[in-house]
N, CA, C and O atoms as a GROMACS GRO file, in nm:
protein
  532
    1UNK      N    1  10.547  14.989  15.946
    1UNK     CA    2  10.564  14.985  15.803
    1UNK      C    3  10.630  14.854  15.760
    1UNK      O    4  10.597  14.798  15.656
    2UNK      N    5  10.721  14.808  15.840
    2UNK     CA    6  10.790  14.684  15.808
    2UNK      C    7  10.691  14.567  15.810
    2UNK      O    8  10.697  14.480  15.723
    3UNK      N    9  10.603  14.565  15.903
    3UNK     CA   10  10.505  14.457  15.910
    3UNK      C   11  10.413  14.455  15.789
    3UNK      O   12  10.370  14.349  15.743
    4UNK      N   13  10.381  14.576  15.738
    4UNK     CA   14  10.298  14.581  15.616
    4UNK      C   15  10.370  14.517  15.499
    4UNK      O   16  10.308  14.446  15.420
    5UNK      N   17  10.501  14.541  15.485
    5UNK     CA   18  10.579  14.481  15.376
    5UNK      C   19  10.580  14.330  15.387
    5UNK      O   20  10.568  14.259  15.287
    6UNK      N   21  10.595  14.279  15.508
    6UNK     CA   22  10.598  14.135  15.530
    6UNK      C   23  10.463  14.074  15.494
    6UNK      O   24  10.458  13.967  15.435
    7UNK      N   25  10.354  14.141  15.528
    7UNK     CA   26  10.221  14.090  15.496
    7UNK      C   27  10.199  14.082  15.345
    7UNK      O   28  10.138  13.988  15.295
    8UNK      N   29  10.250  14.182  15.273
    8UNK     CA   30  10.231  14.183  15.128
    8UNK      C   31  10.326  14.089  15.057
    8UNK      O   32  10.289  14.030  14.955
    9UNK      N   33  10.448  14.072  15.107
    9UNK     CA   34  10.545  13.987  15.040
    9UNK      C   35  10.511  13.839  15.055
    9UNK      O   36  10.530  13.764  14.959
   10UNK      N   37  10.464  13.796  15.168
   10UNK     CA   38  10.433  13.655  15.185
   10UNK      C   39  10.324  13.606  15.090
   10UNK      O   40  10.342  13.502  15.027
   11UNK      N   41  10.212  13.678  15.076
   11UNK     CA   42  10.111  13.632  14.980
   11UNK      C   43  10.163  13.636  14.836
   11UNK      O   44  10.127  13.550  14.755
   12UNK      N   45  10.245  13.733  14.802
   12UNK     CA   46  10.300  13.742  14.666
   12UNK      C   47  10.393  13.626  14.640
   12UNK      O   48  10.386  13.562  14.535
   13UNK      N   49  10.481  13.598  14.735
   13UNK     CA   50  10.572  13.484  14.719
   13UNK      C   51  10.494  13.353  14.710
   13UNK      O   52  10.526  13.266  14.630
   14UNK      N   53  10.393  13.343  14.792
   14UNK     CA   54  10.311  13.222  14.791
   14UNK      C   55  10.240  13.206  14.656
   14UNK      O   56  10.234  13.095  14.601
   15UNK      N   57  10.187  13.314  14.604
   15UNK     CA   58  10.120  13.311  14.474
   15UNK      C   59  10.218  13.276  14.364
   15UNK      O   60  10.187  13.196  14.276
   16UNK      N   61  10.338  13.336  14.367
   16UNK     CA   62  10.440  13.306  14.268
   16UNK      C   63  10.483  13.159  14.275
   16UNK      O   64  10.502  13.095  14.172
   17UNK      N   65  10.497  13.107  14.396
   17UNK     CA   66  10.532  12.965  14.412
   17UNK      C   67  10.422  12.875  14.356
   17UNK      O   68  10.450  12.776  14.289
   18UNK      N   69  10.296  12.911  14.383
   18UNK     CA   70  10.183  12.834  14.329
   18UNK      C   71  10.182  12.838  14.176
   18UNK      O   72  10.162  12.735  14.110
   19UNK      N   73  10.204  12.956  14.122
   19UNK     CA   74  10.208  12.970  13.976
   19UNK      C   75  10.323  12.890  13.917
   19UNK      O   76  10.308  12.825  13.813
   20UNK      N   77  10.438  12.895  13.982
   20UNK     CA   78  10.554  12.821  13.935
   20UNK      C   79  10.526  12.671  13.935
   20UNK      O   80  10.563  12.600  13.841
   21UNK      N   81  10.462  12.622  14.041
   21UNK     CA   82  10.427  12.480  14.048
   21UNK      C   83  10.327  12.442  13.937
   21UNK      O   84  10.339  12.336  13.875
   22UNK      N   85  10.230  12.530  13.914
   22UNK     CA   86  10.132  12.503  13.809
   22UNK      C   87  10.198  12.501  13.671
   22UNK      O   88  10.167  12.416  13.588
   23UNK      N   89  10.288  12.594  13.648
   23UNK     CA   90  10.360  12.599  13.520
   23UNK      C   91  10.444  12.473  13.502
   23UNK      O   92  10.446  12.415  13.393
   24UNK      N   93  10.514  12.430  13.607
   24UNK     CA   94  10.594  12.307  13.600
   24UNK      C   95  10.504  12.188  13.570
   24UNK      O   96  10.540  12.103  13.488
   25UNK      N   97  10.389  12.181  13.635
   25UNK     CA   98  10.295  12.072  13.611
   25UNK      C   99  10.242  12.072  13.468
   25UNK      O  100  10.232  11.968  13.404
   26UNK      N  101  10.210  12.191  13.419
   26UNK     CA  102  10.160  12.203  13.281
   26UNK      C  103  10.270  12.169  13.180
   26UNK      O  104  10.242  12.108  13.077
   27UNK      N  105  10.392  12.208  13.209
   27UNK     CA  106  10.505  12.176  13.121
   27UNK      C  107  10.526  12.025  13.114
   27UNK      O  108  10.546  11.969  13.006
   28UNK      N  109  10.521  11.961  13.228
   28UNK     CA  110  10.535  11.815  13.234
   28UNK      C  111  10.423  11.748  13.156
   28UNK      O  112  10.446  11.654  13.080
   29UNK      N  113  10.301  11.796  13.176
   29UNK     CA  114  10.185  11.740  13.105
   29UNK      C  115  10.198  11.761  12.954
   29UNK      O  116  10.165  11.671  12.877
   30UNK      N  117  10.246  11.878  12.913
   30UNK     CA  118  10.264  11.905  12.771
   30UNK      C  119  10.367  11.811  12.710
   30UNK      O  120  10.349  11.763  12.598
   31UNK      N  121  10.475  11.784  12.782
   31UNK     CA  122  10.577  11.691  12.734
   31UNK      C  123  10.521  11.550  12.722
   31UNK      O  124  10.551  11.478  12.626
   32UNK      N  125  10.439  11.509  12.820
   32UNK     CA  126  10.378  11.376  12.815
   32UNK      C  127  10.282  11.366  12.696
   32UNK      O  128  10.279  11.264  12.626
   33UNK      N  129  10.204  11.472  12.673
   33UNK     CA  130  10.110  11.473  12.560
   33UNK      C  131  10.184  11.472  12.426
   33UNK      O  132  10.140  11.409  12.330
   34UNK      N  133  10.296  11.544  12.420
   34UNK     CA  134  10.376  11.545  12.296
   34UNK      C  135  10.430  11.405  12.268
   34UNK      O  136  10.428  11.361  12.152
   35UNK      N  137  10.476  11.335  12.369
   35UNK     CA  138  10.527  11.198  12.351
   35UNK      C  139  10.414  11.105  12.309
   35UNK      O  140  10.431  11.021  12.220
   36UNK      N  141  10.299  11.119  12.372
   36UNK     CA  142  10.183  11.036  12.336
   36UNK      C  143  10.140  11.065  12.192
   36UNK      O  144  10.103  10.974  12.118
   37UNK      N  145  10.145  11.192  12.154
   37UNK     CA  146  10.112  11.231  12.018
   37UNK      C  147  10.206  11.167  11.917
   37UNK      O  148  10.162  11.119  11.812
   38UNK      N  149  10.336  11.164  11.947
   38UNK     CA  150  10.435  11.100  11.858
   38UNK      C  151  10.403  10.952  11.842
   38UNK      O  152  10.409  10.898  11.731
   39UNK      N  153  10.369  10.885  11.953
   39UNK     CA  154  10.335  10.742  11.947
   39UNK      C  155  10.210  10.719  11.863
   39UNK      O  156  10.204  10.626  11.783
   40UNK      N  157  10.109  10.805  11.884
   40UNK     CA  158   9.985  10.790  11.807
   40UNK      C  159  10.007  10.812  11.658
   40UNK      O  160   9.950  10.741  11.576
   41UNK      N  161  10.090  10.911  11.624
   41UNK     CA  162  10.121  10.935  11.482
   41UNK      C  163  10.190  10.814  11.420
   41UNK      O  164  10.160  10.774  11.307
   42UNK      N  165  10.284  10.757  11.494
   42UNK     CA  166  10.356  10.640  11.445
   42UNK      C  167  10.259  10.524  11.423
   42UNK      O  168  10.266  10.455  11.321
   43UNK      N  169  10.168  10.502  11.519
   43UNK     CA  170  10.068  10.397  11.505
   43UNK      C  171   9.976  10.424  11.386
   43UNK      O  172   9.944  10.333  11.310
   44UNK      N  173   9.933  10.550  11.370
   44UNK     CA  174   9.844  10.587  11.260
   44UNK      C  175   9.914  10.566  11.126
   44UNK      O  176   9.852  10.518  11.030
   45UNK      N  177  10.041  10.601  11.118
   45UNK     CA  178  10.115  10.580  10.993
   45UNK      C  179  10.125  10.433  10.960
   45UNK      O  180  10.116  10.394  10.844
   46UNK      N  181  10.144  10.350  11.061
   46UNK     CA  182  10.149  10.206  11.039
   46UNK      C  183  10.016  10.153  10.988
   46UNK      O  184  10.012  10.071  10.896
   47UNK      N  185   9.907  10.202  11.047
   47UNK     CA  186   9.773  10.159  11.003
   47UNK      C  187   9.748  10.203  10.860
   47UNK      O  188   9.699  10.124  10.779
   48UNK      N  189   9.780  10.327  10.828
   48UNK     CA  190   9.758  10.379  10.693
   48UNK      C  191   9.842  10.302  10.592
   48UNK      O  192   9.793  10.268  10.484
   49UNK      N  193   9.968  10.276  10.624
   49UNK     CA  194  10.053  10.204  10.528
   49UNK      C  195  10.003  10.061  10.509
   49UNK      O  196  10.015  10.007  10.399
   50UNK      N  197   9.949  10.000  10.613
   50UNK     CA  198   9.890   9.866  10.598
   50UNK      C  199   9.769   9.871  10.506
   50UNK      O  200   9.751   9.784  10.421
   51UNK      N  201   9.685   9.973  10.525
   51UNK     CA  202   9.566   9.988  10.439
   51UNK      C  203   9.606  10.012  10.294
   51UNK      O  204   9.545   9.956  10.203
   52UNK      N  205   9.707  10.094  10.272
   52UNK     CA  206   9.754  10.122  10.136
   52UNK      C  207   9.811   9.995  10.074
   52UNK      O  208   9.786   9.967   9.957
   53UNK      N  209   9.886   9.919  10.152
   53UNK     CA  210   9.942   9.793  10.101
   53UNK      C  211   9.831   9.697  10.062
   53UNK      O  212   9.838   9.635   9.956
   54UNK      N  213   9.727   9.685  10.146
   54UNK     CA  214   9.614   9.596  10.116
   54UNK      C  215   9.540   9.644   9.991
   54UNK      O  216   9.501   9.562   9.907
   55UNK      N  217   9.520   9.774   9.978
   55UNK     CA  218   9.452   9.828   9.860
   55UNK      C  219   9.534   9.802   9.734
   55UNK      O  220   9.478   9.768   9.630
   56UNK      N  221   9.665   9.819   9.743
   56UNK     CA  222   9.752   9.791   9.628
   56UNK      C  223   9.744   9.644   9.587
   56UNK      O  224   9.740   9.613   9.468
   57UNK      N  225   9.742   9.554   9.685
   57UNK     CA  226   9.730   9.411   9.653
   57UNK      C  227   9.597   9.383   9.584
   57UNK      O  228   9.592   9.307   9.488
   58UNK      N  229   9.490   9.445   9.634
   58UNK     CA  230   9.358   9.427   9.573
   58UNK      C  231   9.358   9.479   9.429
   58UNK      O  232   9.307   9.412   9.339
   59UNK      N  233   9.414   9.598   9.408
   59UNK     CA  234   9.416   9.656   9.274
   59UNK      C  235   9.503   9.574   9.178
   59UNK      O  236   9.470   9.562   9.060
   60UNK      N  237   9.612   9.517   9.227
   60UNK     CA  238   9.696   9.430   9.144
   60UNK      C  239   9.617   9.307   9.100
   60UNK      O  240   9.626   9.266   8.985
   61UNK      N  241   9.539   9.248   9.192
   61UNK     CA  242   9.458   9.132   9.157
   61UNK      C  243   9.352   9.170   9.055
   61UNK      O  244   9.326   9.094   8.962
   62UNK      N  245   9.290   9.287   9.072
   62UNK     CA  246   9.189   9.333   8.976
   62UNK      C  247   9.253   9.358   8.840
   62UNK      O  248   9.193   9.329   8.736
   63UNK      N  249   9.373   9.412   8.840
   63UNK     CA  250   9.443   9.440   8.715
   63UNK      C  251   9.474   9.312   8.639
   63UNK      O  252   9.471   9.310   8.516
   64UNK      N  253   9.503   9.205   8.712
   64UNK     CA  254   9.528   9.077   8.648
   64UNK      C  255   9.406   9.027   8.572
   64UNK      O  256   9.418   8.952   8.474
   65UNK      N  257   9.287   9.069   8.616
   65UNK     CA  258   9.163   9.025   8.552
   65UNK      C  259   9.123   9.113   8.433
   65UNK      O  260   9.032   9.078   8.358
   66UNK      N  261   9.190   9.225   8.416
   66UNK     CA  262   9.152   9.314   8.306
   66UNK      C  263   9.208   9.261   8.175
   66UNK      O  264   9.310   9.193   8.172
   67UNK      N  265   9.139   9.291   8.068
   67UNK     CA  266   9.174   9.236   7.938
   67UNK      C  267   9.281   9.314   7.864
   67UNK      O  268   9.344   9.260   7.774
   68UNK      N  269   9.303   9.436   7.898
   68UNK     CA  270   9.401   9.519   7.828
   68UNK      C  271   9.396   9.661   7.879
   68UNK      O  272   9.335   9.690   7.981
   69UNK      N  273   9.462   9.747   7.806
   69UNK     CA  274   9.465   9.887   7.848
   69UNK      C  275   9.481   9.976   7.727
   69UNK      O  276   9.529   9.935   7.622
   70UNK      N  277   9.439  10.100   7.745
   70UNK     CA  278   9.459  10.200   7.642
   70UNK      C  279   9.599  10.259   7.660
   70UNK      O  280   9.653  10.259   7.770
   71UNK      N  281   9.655  10.309   7.552
   71UNK     CA  282   9.788  10.368   7.558
   71UNK      C  283   9.786  10.515   7.598
   71UNK      O  284   9.887  10.569   7.642
   72UNK      N  285   9.669  10.580   7.582
   72UNK     CA  286   9.662  10.722   7.614
   72UNK      C  287   9.518  10.762   7.643
   72UNK      O  288   9.424  10.686   7.620
   73UNK      N  289   9.504  10.882   7.694
   73UNK     CA  290   9.371  10.937   7.720
   73UNK      C  291   9.294  10.955   7.589
   73UNK      O  292   9.172  10.938   7.585
   74UNK      N  293   9.366  10.988   7.483
   74UNK     CA  294   9.302  11.008   7.353
   74UNK      C  295   9.233  10.880   7.307
   74UNK      O  296   9.119  10.884   7.260
   75UNK      N  297   9.300  10.767   7.320
   75UNK     CA  298   9.239  10.640   7.281
   75UNK      C  299   9.114  10.612   7.365
   75UNK      O  300   9.012  10.568   7.313
   76UNK      N  301   9.123  10.639   7.493
   76UNK     CA  302   9.010  10.615   7.582
   76UNK      C  303   8.892  10.704   7.545
   76UNK      O  304   8.778  10.658   7.540
   77UNK      N  305   8.920  10.831   7.520
   77UNK     CA  306   8.812  10.925   7.482
   77UNK      C  307   8.751  10.887   7.348
   77UNK      O  308   8.630  10.897   7.330
   78UNK      N  309   8.835  10.844   7.253
   78UNK     CA  310   8.783  10.799   7.124
   78UNK      C  311   8.694  10.676   7.140
   78UNK      O  312   8.592  10.663   7.073
   79UNK      N  313   8.733  10.586   7.230
   79UNK     CA  314   8.652  10.467   7.257
   79UNK      C  315   8.516  10.509   7.314
   79UNK      O  316   8.412  10.460   7.269
   80UNK      N  317   8.517  10.598   7.414
   80UNK     CA  318   8.391  10.642   7.474
   80UNK      C  319   8.302  10.713   7.372
   80UNK      O  320   8.180  10.697   7.375
   81UNK      N  321   8.363  10.791   7.283
   81UNK     CA  322   8.287  10.860   7.180
   81UNK      C  323   8.221  10.757   7.086
   81UNK      O  324   8.105  10.773   7.048
   82UNK      N  325   8.295  10.654   7.049
   82UNK     CA  326   8.243  10.548   6.963
   82UNK      C  327   8.128  10.475   7.032
   82UNK      O  328   8.024  10.449   6.971
   83UNK      N  329   8.146  10.442   7.160
   83UNK     CA  330   8.041  10.372   7.236
   83UNK      C  331   7.915  10.457   7.242
   83UNK      O  332   7.804  10.405   7.227
   84UNK      N  333   7.931  10.587   7.265
   84UNK     CA  334   7.816  10.676   7.272
   84UNK      C  335   7.745  10.686   7.137
   84UNK      O  336   7.622  10.689   7.130
   85UNK      N  337   7.824  10.692   7.030
   85UNK     CA  338   7.765  10.703   6.896
   85UNK      C  339   7.696  10.573   6.854
   85UNK      O  340   7.605  10.576   6.771
   86UNK      N  341   7.738  10.460   6.910
   86UNK     CA  342   7.683  10.330   6.871
   86UNK      C  343   7.599  10.269   6.984
   86UNK      O  344   7.605  10.149   7.011
   87UNK      N  345   7.522  10.353   7.047
   87UNK     CA  346   7.435  10.306   7.156
   87UNK      C  347   7.318  10.227   7.099
   87UNK      O  348   7.268  10.134   7.162
   88UNK      N  349   7.275  10.266   6.980
   88UNK     CA  350   7.160  10.203   6.911
   88UNK      C  351   7.043  10.191   7.009
   88UNK      O  352   7.000  10.291   7.065
   89UNK      N  353   6.992  10.072   7.029
   89UNK     CA  354   6.878  10.052   7.119
   89UNK      C  355   6.916   9.966   7.239
   89UNK      O  356   6.831   9.896   7.294
   90UNK      N  357   7.041   9.971   7.279
   90UNK     CA  358   7.086   9.885   7.389
   90UNK      C  359   7.014   9.914   7.519
   90UNK      O  360   6.995   9.824   7.600
   91UNK      N  361   6.973  10.038   7.541
   91UNK     CA  362   6.903  10.071   7.665
   91UNK      C  363   6.754  10.041   7.656
   91UNK      O  364   6.685  10.045   7.759
   92UNK      N  365   6.700  10.012   7.535
   92UNK     CA  366   6.557   9.988   7.518
   92UNK      C  367   6.525   9.842   7.490
   92UNK      O  368   6.427   9.789   7.543
   93UNK      N  369   6.607   9.776   7.409
   93UNK     CA  370   6.580   9.638   7.371
   93UNK      C  371   6.668   9.542   7.450
   93UNK      O  372   6.791   9.556   7.453
   94UNK      N  373   6.604   9.446   7.514
   94UNK     CA  374   6.677   9.350   7.596
   94UNK      C  375   6.774   9.267   7.514
   94UNK      O  376   6.882   9.231   7.562
   95UNK      N  377   6.738   9.236   7.391
   95UNK     CA  378   6.822   9.151   7.306
   95UNK      C  379   6.954   9.219   7.269
   95UNK      O  380   7.054   9.152   7.243
   96UNK      N  381   6.954   9.353   7.268
   96UNK     CA  382   7.075   9.427   7.232
   96UNK      C  383   7.148   9.482   7.355
   96UNK      O  384   7.252   9.547   7.342
   97UNK      N  385   7.094   9.458   7.472
   97UNK     CA  386   7.150   9.518   7.595
   97UNK      C  387   7.294   9.476   7.620
   97UNK      O  388   7.373   9.558   7.667
   98UNK      N  389   7.330   9.353   7.590
   98UNK     CA  390   7.466   9.306   7.617
   98UNK      C  391   7.561   9.323   7.500
   98UNK      O  392   7.674   9.273   7.505
   99UNK      N  393   7.519   9.390   7.397
   99UNK     CA  394   7.602   9.404   7.277
   99UNK      C  395   7.678   9.536   7.275
   99UNK      O  396   7.662   9.618   7.184
  100UNK      N  397   7.759   9.556   7.374
  100UNK     CA  398   7.841   9.677   7.381
  100UNK      C  399   7.959   9.662   7.285
  100UNK      O  400   8.006   9.551   7.259
  101UNK      N  401   8.007   9.775   7.231
  101UNK     CA  402   8.126   9.768   7.146
  101UNK      C  403   8.244   9.705   7.219
  101UNK      O  404   8.259   9.721   7.341
  102UNK      N  405   8.326   9.634   7.144
  102UNK     CA  406   8.443   9.570   7.204
  102UNK      C  407   8.568   9.613   7.130
  102UNK      O  408   8.561   9.674   7.023
  103UNK      N  409   8.683   9.581   7.188
  103UNK     CA  410   8.811   9.626   7.132
  103UNK      C  411   8.891   9.505   7.086
  103UNK      O  412   8.900   9.404   7.155
  104UNK      N  413   8.949   9.518   6.967
  104UNK     CA  414   9.043   9.419   6.916
  104UNK      C  415   9.181   9.484   6.922
  104UNK      O  416   9.201   9.594   6.871
  105UNK      N  417   9.275   9.416   6.984
  105UNK     CA  418   9.410   9.468   6.996
  105UNK      C  419   9.504   9.385   6.910
  105UNK      O  420   9.505   9.262   6.918
  106UNK      N  421   9.583   9.454   6.829
  106UNK     CA  422   9.681   9.388   6.742
  106UNK      C  423   9.820   9.434   6.785
  106UNK      O  424   9.843   9.553   6.804
  107UNK      N  425   9.911   9.342   6.799
  107UNK     CA  426  10.050   9.377   6.826
  107UNK      C  427  10.121   9.404   6.695
  107UNK      O  428  10.105   9.328   6.599
  108UNK      N  429  10.200   9.510   6.689
  108UNK     CA  430  10.268   9.546   6.565
  108UNK      C  431  10.420   9.539   6.575
  108UNK      O  432  10.489   9.551   6.474
  109UNK      N  433  10.471   9.521   6.692
  109UNK     CA  434  10.615   9.526   6.712
  109UNK      C  435  10.658   9.665   6.757
  109UNK      O  436  10.759   9.679   6.827
  110UNK      N  437  10.584   9.767   6.719
  110UNK     CA  438  10.610   9.904   6.764
  110UNK      C  439  10.522   9.939   6.883
  110UNK      O  440  10.564  10.009   6.975
  111UNK      N  441  10.402   9.890   6.879
  111UNK     CA  442  10.306   9.918   6.985
  111UNK      C  443  10.173   9.854   6.950
  111UNK      O  444  10.153   9.814   6.835
  112UNK      N  445  10.083   9.845   7.045
  112UNK     CA  446   9.954   9.783   7.017
  112UNK      C  447   9.860   9.877   6.941
  112UNK      O  448   9.856   9.998   6.966
  113UNK      N  449   9.787   9.818   6.848
  113UNK     CA  450   9.685   9.893   6.775
  113UNK      C  451   9.550   9.849   6.830
  113UNK      O  452   9.528   9.731   6.858
  114UNK      N  453   9.459   9.945   6.843
  114UNK     CA  454   9.327   9.918   6.898
  114UNK      C  455   9.220   9.952   6.795
  114UNK      O  456   9.216  10.062   6.741
  115UNK      N  457   9.134   9.854   6.770
  115UNK     CA  458   9.019   9.876   6.682
  115UNK      C  459   8.895   9.846   6.764
  115UNK      O  460   8.884   9.740   6.826
  116UNK      N  461   8.802   9.940   6.765
  116UNK     CA  462   8.678   9.920   6.836
  116UNK      C  463   8.571   9.878   6.735
  116UNK      O  464   8.562   9.933   6.626
  117UNK      N  465   8.489   9.779   6.775
  117UNK     CA  466   8.390   9.720   6.685
  117UNK      C  467   8.253   9.726   6.750
  117UNK      O  468   8.238   9.690   6.867
  118UNK      N  469   8.154   9.770   6.676
  118UNK     CA  470   8.016   9.770   6.723
  118UNK      C  471   7.954   9.635   6.688
  118UNK      O  472   7.957   9.595   6.572
  119UNK      N  473   7.899   9.565   6.786
  119UNK     CA  474   7.839   9.434   6.765
  119UNK      C  475   7.704   9.443   6.694
  119UNK      O  476   7.657   9.344   6.637
  120UNK      N  477   7.642   9.558   6.698
  120UNK     CA  478   7.509   9.570   6.640
  120UNK      C  479   7.516   9.600   6.491
  120UNK      O  480   7.455   9.531   6.410
  121UNK      N  481   7.592   9.704   6.454
  121UNK     CA  482   7.597   9.743   6.312
  121UNK      C  483   7.723   9.694   6.242
  121UNK      O  484   7.731   9.700   6.119
  122UNK      N  485   7.821   9.646   6.316
  122UNK     CA  486   7.943   9.592   6.257
  122UNK      C  487   8.048   9.695   6.221
  122UNK      O  488   8.155   9.659   6.170
  123UNK      N  489   8.022   9.822   6.245
  123UNK     CA  490   8.120   9.926   6.211
  123UNK      C  491   8.246   9.910   6.296
  123UNK      O  492   8.239   9.875   6.414
  124UNK      N  493   8.361   9.938   6.234
  124UNK     CA  494   8.490   9.930   6.302
  124UNK      C  495   8.558  10.066   6.292
  124UNK      O  496   8.540  10.139   6.195
  125UNK      N  497   8.636  10.097   6.394
  125UNK     CA  498   8.711  10.222   6.391
  125UNK      C  499   8.845  10.200   6.461
  125UNK      O  500   8.850  10.145   6.571
  126UNK      N  501   8.951  10.245   6.396
  126UNK     CA  502   9.084  10.239   6.455
  126UNK      C  503   9.100  10.358   6.549
  126UNK      O  504   9.090  10.473   6.506
  127UNK      N  505   9.123  10.331   6.676
  127UNK     CA  506   9.138  10.439   6.775
  127UNK      C  507   9.282  10.448   6.826
  127UNK      O  508   9.307  10.510   6.929
  128UNK      N  509   9.375  10.389   6.755
  128UNK     CA  510   9.516  10.385   6.797
  128UNK      C  511   9.575  10.526   6.801
  128UNK      O  512   9.560  10.603   6.706
  129UNK      N  513   9.642  10.557   6.910
  129UNK     CA  514   9.716  10.681   6.923
  129UNK      C  515   9.864  10.647   6.909
  129UNK      O  516   9.928  10.608   7.007
  130UNK      N  517   9.917  10.661   6.788
  130UNK     CA  518  10.056  10.621   6.762
  130UNK      C  519  10.157  10.713   6.832
  130UNK      O  520  10.273  10.676   6.848
  131UNK      N  521  10.113  10.831   6.874
  131UNK     CA  522  10.203  10.920   6.948
  131UNK      C  523  10.235  10.866   7.086
  131UNK      O  524  10.332  10.909   7.150
  132UNK      N  525  10.154  10.770   7.134
  132UNK     CA  526  10.175  10.713   7.267
  132UNK      C  527  10.273  10.596   7.264
  132UNK      O  528  10.310  10.544   7.369
  133UNK      N  529  10.315  10.555   7.147
  133UNK     CA  530  10.410  10.443   7.136
  133UNK      C  531  10.541  10.490   7.181
  133UNK      O  532  10.638  10.413   7.181
   0.00000   0.00000   0.00000
């Protein structure tokens, strides 16, 4: 009976030792992967922040080329509504194709006033949103 116990205990101990070694190896590998993951995240954050910085520089340069800005969404929507209403034949006649409505901006000391003008019919409309001042 004693010999039977010895036969069963040795394979069990051996299996437990093998499992323990495998667990230790997997734990070490998991720690290495976690460290590698931290390094990759840091590198990725650096790349993303560089891309964001480059995009911001590009947008700043584009903004320098813009002629002005609207003070609110309401002014922008009013401008688009005016442009749509004054389409005339710009999409059909080549001579009128480049005659899109334009904006005249006046400084008042309180805030800028915007008047949109149709180049084809000459109509003007004040689209200033004084609540945005």
